[in-house]
C-alpha positions as CSV (number, residue, x, y, z in Angstrom):
1,M,0.0,-0.1,0.0
2,K,1.2,3.4,-0.9
3,T,2.2,5.7,2.0
4,G,1.6,9.3,2.5
5,V,2.1,12.3,4.7
6,I,-0.6,15.2,5.1
7,V,1.0,18.8,5.6
8,D,-1.6,21.3,6.4
9,D,-1.7,23.9,9.3
10,A,-5.5,23.3,9.8
11,A,-6.0,20.1,11.8
12,I,-9.8,19.8,10.4
13,M,-8.1,19.7,6.9
14,R,-5.6,16.8,7.8
15,L,-8.5,15.0,9.3
16,R,-10.8,15.4,6.3
17,L,-7.8,14.3,3.8
18,R,-7.0,11.3,6.2
19,E,-10.7,10.3,6.0
20,I,-10.9,10.6,2.1
21,L,-7.5,8.7,1.5
22,E,-7.8,5.8,3.8
23,P,-8.2,2.9,3.4
24,D,-6.8,3.3,-0.2
25,Y,-3.7,4.7,1.0
26,S,-2.0,4.6,4.3
27,V,-1.4,7.9,5.9
28,V,1.7,7.4,8.1
29,G,2.0,11.1,9.2
30,E,0.6,14.5,9.5
31,A,2.4,17.7,10.0
32,G,1.1,21.2,10.8
33,D,3.7,23.2,9.2
34,G,6.4,22.8,6.5
35,D,9.4,22.3,9.0
36,E,7.4,19.5,10.6
37,G,6.7,18.1,7.4
38,L,10.1,17.9,6.3
39,R,11.2,16.1,9.5
40,L,8.3,13.6,8.9
41,C,9.4,12.9,5.3
42,E,12.9,12.5,6.4
43,K,11.7,9.9,8.9
44,L,9.1,8.1,7.2
45,N,10.0,8.3,3.5
46,P,6.4,8.4,2.1
47,D,5.5,7.6,-1.3
48,F,3.5,10.9,-1.6
49,V,2.8,14.2,0.2
50,T,-0.2,16.4,0.3
51,L,0.9,19.9,0.7
52,D,-1.0,22.9,1.7
53,I,0.4,26.2,0.0
54,S,-0.3,28.6,2.7
55,M,1.3,27.6,6.2
56,P,3.1,29.6,8.8
57,R,7.0,29.3,8.9
58,T,8.1,27.1,6.0
59,N,5.1,27.4,3.3
60,G,4.1,24.9,0.9
61,M,6.2,26.2,-1.7
62,Q,9.3,26.2,0.2
63,L,8.8,22.7,1.5
64,L,8.0,21.7,-2.3
65,E,11.4,23.0,-3.1
66,K,13.1,21.2,-0.4
67,L,11.3,17.7,-1.1
68,R,12.3,18.2,-4.7
69,A,15.9,18.5,-3.8
70,K,16.0,15.9,-1.0
71,F,13.4,13.2,-2.2
72,P,13.3,13.5,-6.0
73,D,11.0,10.5,-6.2
74,V,8.3,11.6,-3.8
75,R,5.2,12.6,-5.4
76,V,3.3,15.9,-4.4
77,V,-0.4,17.0,-4.5
78,M,-0.7,20.7,-3.7
79,V,-3.6,21.8,-1.7
80,S,-4.8,25.5,-2.1
81,A,-7.7,27.6,-1.3
82,V,-9.9,29.1,-4.1
83,G,-8.1,32.5,-5.4
84,Q,-4.5,30.9,-5.3
85,K,-4.2,30.2,-9.0
86,R,-1.0,31.7,-9.6
87,L,0.5,29.9,-6.7
88,V,-0.8,26.4,-8.1
89,I,0.8,27.3,-11.4
90,D,4.0,28.0,-9.7
91,A,3.8,24.8,-7.7
92,L,3.2,22.7,-10.8
93,Q,6.0,24.1,-12.5
94,C,8.2,23.4,-9.5
95,G,7.4,19.7,-9.6
96,A,4.0,19.0,-7.9
97,V,1.9,16.5,-10.0
98,D,-1.5,17.9,-9.3
99,F,-3.6,20.1,-6.8
100,V,-6.8,19.9,-5.1
101,I,-8.9,23.1,-4.2
102,K,-10.4,23.6,-0.5
103,P,-13.2,22.8,0.5
104,F,-12.5,19.2,-0.7
105,D,-14.4,17.1,-3.2
106,P,-13.6,13.6,-2.2
107,D,-13.7,12.2,-5.7
108,R,-11.2,14.9,-6.7
109,V,-8.8,14.3,-3.8
110,R,-8.9,10.5,-4.6
111,Q,-8.4,11.3,-8.4
112,A,-5.3,13.6,-7.7
113,V,-3.7,11.0,-5.5
114,D,-4.4,8.0,-7.9
115,R,-3.0,10.2,-10.7
116,L,0.4,10.2,-8.9
117,F,0.8,6.4,-9.2
118,E,-0.7,5.9,-12.8
119,E,2.6,5.6,-14.8
120,C,4.0,3.2,-12.0
């Protein structure tokens, strides 16, 4: 089973993503900011990360760059609020595979994560 880490500063969003992704995927960790997310990825080496764009301290874009440098094989789905179109485009150009918009449509979340592994 593919393993994932959820990185979002809102606990309710992390819970919602976990509910949507399990049991198809194993969510092995959750982080409330980019610094914690990086530590979890270093410890757990997940197959994928769902990554919120707007977070305190290390934001999603900064963490995406760190993940691409340290873990070139990890697949990333960005999570954004409505109105962050430019940031989503930047994230895709920096190596994210897909994105989902808050509030979550469960089918869209599963589709985005499934897409990460289509070519595998």
